C-alpha positions, 0 to 999 in steps of 0.5 A: 661314595659305595664301591660296591653299588651296582648299576642295577641299583641306579634303576627305579624298578617301578618306572622301569628307568633311571633313578633320577634323584639317585643319579644327581646325588652321585654324578655330576649334571654333564654325566647324568645327561649322557646316562639318561641318553641310554636305556637301562637294560632291566633284564641283565644282570651286571657285568664288567665291561673294558672300555678299551676294546669294541667287544668291551671285554679285556684281553692282555693285548688290549691291556698292553696296548692300553698301558703302551699308549699312556707311557709312550703317548708322545711316540703314539701321537707322533706316529698318528701324525705320520703319514702311513705307507699302507696306501703304497703297499696297496698299489704294489700288491694291485700291480699287474707284474710278477710276483717276484717284483711285487715281493722285491718292491714290498722289500724296497718300502720296508728298507729290506734291499741289502744296500750299504746303508741298510747294511751299516744299520745292521751292523754288517761292514760293507764297502763305503759309498755306491760301487756303481758311481762311487757316491759317498753313500749308497741307499736304496732310493740312490741305487733305484733312481738316483745313480747315473747308471739308474738314471740312464735305465729310467730314462730309456725306459717308456715311463715319464719321468717325473717333473723335476726328475726323481728326488730323495725320497724312496716314498715320493719317487715310488709313488710316481712310478706306480701312478705312471704304471 
């Protein structure tokens, strides 16, 4: 195989189309069918094209992403199969409420509220358990939905409660609240 071969050498200049005989010598039949679906650009000079971007141009970012996807393929596959939080974030920013409450809800979704569980993840020593009710573990979901004090506040609110009450998923609970607003 000639590694210096260029695309324009695969053209039949007289017919202004592909040189099918040369293609048959170089490519399998399935690839030839794909090549023949595209008209050759006779007037353009050959150029390099990076297949991993929409515009065909290489960037360090696209190269890094390509290698990362190859090396960590299982992690990327798992992330693609995991449900995204983007619809919840969109609901937060579309709520007709004060900006500081939107900011707080964004922090809740990102796990950026200073409760015992999150503080420990960051290596900060914190009192064990919920300070309000004494439960073993204080999580964002517990403080907002499961703590007896929080449940009393939800009962007093005008918001209809979930069919089976609030559950163990902060995302499911927030989705219910956003749908009711």
